[in-house]
N, C-alpha and C positions, 0 to 999 in steps of 0.2 A: 720730734714733730708732734705738734698738738694733736689730741685725740679728736677733737671737734672744733671748729673754727665757730666762733660767734658773731653774729652781725655787729659791724661797727668798723673802726679805722684805727690803726696805729701808726703814728708819724715817727719816721727815723730820719735822724739828720745830725750833723755836727753842729756843736755850739760855735758861736762866733763872737769875737771881740770887734765892736765897731768903734773907730775913732772919727768922728765926725767934725770937720772943719777945726781940727786940733783941739776938740773939747776932751774931758775926760772919758776913760773908756765906758762903753756901755753895752748892755747885753745885746746880741744880734742872733742871727740864725733863725730858721723857721721856728725852732722850740720855743723863742722868745715871744712869737706872734700867734702860734696856732691854738694855744690854749683858749682864748676867746672865742675862735672860730668853733672848736669841737665843743664848747660850752654852749654857744649859741644853738648849734645843731642838735644837741641833745643825743640820746643813744649812748654807746659805747664808744669812748675815745680814749686814747693814751699817747703819750709823747715819751720816746727814749731818745736821748741825745748822748753825745760823746764830746768830752773835753778834758784837759788837764786838771789834775785834783787841785793844783795850786790856784786854778781860775774858777773854781766852783763856786766860791763866796759870792762871785759876781752875780751868780744866778739865784741866790737865796730867795729874794723876793719873789721870783717865777716860782719856785717850788712852794713857797708859803701861799702864793695867790691861787695855785691850782693844786692845792694838797691832794695827794694821791694820784693825780693825773700825769705827772712828770717824773721820770726817772733818768738819773744822770749816770753814764758809766764812764770810768776813767779811761784817759788815753794819755800818750806822751806829750801831746801838744794840743793847742786850742787854735782853730782858725781864727785869723784876724785880718781885718780890712780897714784901710783908710779911705774915706770918702770926703770929698771936697767939692763944694758947690761953687761955681763963678757966677759973675753978673748976669750971665744969660740963662741962669737957672739949669745949666748943664752940669751933671754929676761925674766928677773925675774918680775913678776908683783905683786903689793899689792893693796888691795882695802883700799883707806884712808877715803871715804865717800860714803855712798849707796844713790843714787839719788830718786826721786820721783816714785810713782807708778800711771801709767795713768789708770784714770777710766772714766766712760761715760760721767761726767762733763767735763773733760779735752778734750775728743774727741769733745764735743759741743762747747767748747772754740776754738780749733784749727779749727773746722768747714772745713773739707777737703771737696773739691767740684769735685776732680778728679776721674777718672775711677779706677785708682790704688792708694794704699797707701802703702809705703815701712816702715815697723817698723824696727827701728834700736836699739834694746835693748843692753844696756852695761851689764845688770845682768838678771839673770832668772826672777826676780820679777817686771821688768819696765812694762812690758804688760802682764796682765793676761788673761786667757783665755776668761773670761767674757768681757773684753775689746775688744778682737779680735772679739767675737760674735756681738758687737755692730757695729764694722766696716763692718762685712758681712751684717748685717742687713740693714745697709745704702746702700747697694748695691756695695761696693767697692771690687775690686779684691785686695788681701792681700798678699804682699811680706814680708820676715821676715828674718833678720840676724841670722844665727844659733848660734852665740856666746851666744845669750839669752837662748838657751837651755842648754848649758853646764856650764855656769858660776853661781856658787853659790852666794847667797846674804849674804856673811859674811865679816866682817873686817879681815884685816891681808892679809898675802899671798893668792893670788887667787887660790881658789879651783874650779876645773873643774871635773865635773862628770856627768853621764848619767841619774840622778834621776830627770829629769823633768817630769811635768805632761803632761800625754798623750794627755789631751784635749787641750794642746797648739798648737797641729797640725791640729786640726779639721778644722779651718777655713782658712787655708792657701793655696794659690794658688801657690806660688813660694817660696821655701826655699834654702838659699844660705849657704853653710858650707865651711869653710877654712879646708884644709887638716887635721890638727891637731883636729879640733872639730868633723870632720867626724868619726876620729878613736875613739873618745870618745862615739859619739853617736852610732856607729855600735858595739862597744867594740871589735874591731878588724879591719879588712879590709872591707871598704865601697864598697859595690858591688851591682848589680841590685836587688839582693834579699833583701839587707837592704832598698833600695829605695822603694821596693814594701811593705814591712812590715811597714815603716813610713806612707805610704798612700798619701802623698803630691804629686799632679799630676805632679809638674815641680821641680826637685831638681838639684841645680848647686853646684858641689864641686870643688873649686879651688886649683890649685896646684903651684901657684907662677909662676915662669919662665917656668913651664911646661905645662901651659894652664889649661884648666878646662875640666870636664866631666859633661854633662848634661844628667839627667835621666828623661825622658819624657814619661810617660804612657807606659812603657814596652820596650821603645827603648833606647840606649845608643848612645849619640852623643859625639865624642871626638873634642876639639877644641884647637888648638895650640895657645900659647902664641904669640901676634904680633911680639914681638923680646925681647930678654934677655936685661935686665939692670940689670948688677952686680955691687955689692959693693956700695949700695945706702941705706940710711935710709927710710924704707918702710912703717912708721906709716901712716894710713890712706888709704893705698892702697886698702885694701879690701873694705872700704866705698866707695871710688871712683867707684870701679868695680861694686859693687851691684847697687848703685844709677844709673849708667849709664846704666846698663843691663835693669833695671826696666823701666827707662824713655824710652828706645828704644822698649820695650815690649809694653809699653803703647802707643807707636807712630804706632804700627802694625808691627814691625819687629819680625820675626821669632827667636826662642831661638837660634840658630847658629849665625845668623847676628848680634843678640844683644850681644852676648858673644864676637864676634869678634870686634865689636866696642867699648865695654867696655874695653877689652884687650889693644886695640890700645890707647885708652885715658890713661889708667894708665901707659903704657910704655912711652907716650909722657911726662906725668907729672913726671914720675921719672928721665927722661933724664934731664929735667929742674933742678931737684935737683942736679943731678952730675955736670952740667955745672956751675950752681950758687954756688955750694959747701956749701950751707947752708940749709934752709929749714927743720927745725925740727931734724937737726942731733943731735945725742947723745952729752951730754956735753964733753966726752972724745975725741971728733973729730972722731971716728971711723965711718966708713959707714957700712951698711949691705946689706946681699944678697937679692935681689928682691923676694919679696912674694905677694901674695894677699890673 
């Protein structure tokens, strides 16, 4: 257990190999996108990810770009996903490989020393409730990406359902849900009553170019997007938003300001993709609507 936690955020999550529309393997997972968010937020930020050693070379550029910020731990397998976009701009996902499950020993190896830890699960099993309890016992405030609630750990076409263990929510301080994930969790429209039922003190639901809604201990705060960025490939936008949001919360920003800064960061990064015309665009060359 660290002697004294320092203000800042450590992002923990599995590396992922993405295969987009049949293109060559590309780096994925929150670790591949959080660096730019932590860099923009300033303060103390660190990323610790796990993946098979045979795949670490795929992430060399990430470590070079964010020298000293990113650490990669070895595991038996690297998470892998196939993402295919159809003519209706709908994304079909399939799970090609299921990554490691983080346990107490992995937390000890990562050794986060920051007040906040952001967990970026790719599937429901990445961070069991017992591991969340270890982080809480160490004194960390815990943020969690809600895709880990709804994504089942099965190979083949991605299965999303609301059959997550309730104790996954017990030690969370912040839960972030994308719009489609919120619908699954709520089994319909997500509203203040849903947030109250889940019991997490701070829940952020993102609506892409429509902004986000923050449910904070009985209050509802609506934050518009910084600006719309349309017709752009958006892989990683949600990871950037959440990492920036949590980094700003760790630095003392209130939830509204943290969301505004995170929205601005994502809009700037998506604008870069529009202007460059590359950056993880699907192999067929089509761009996508902005989402987070």
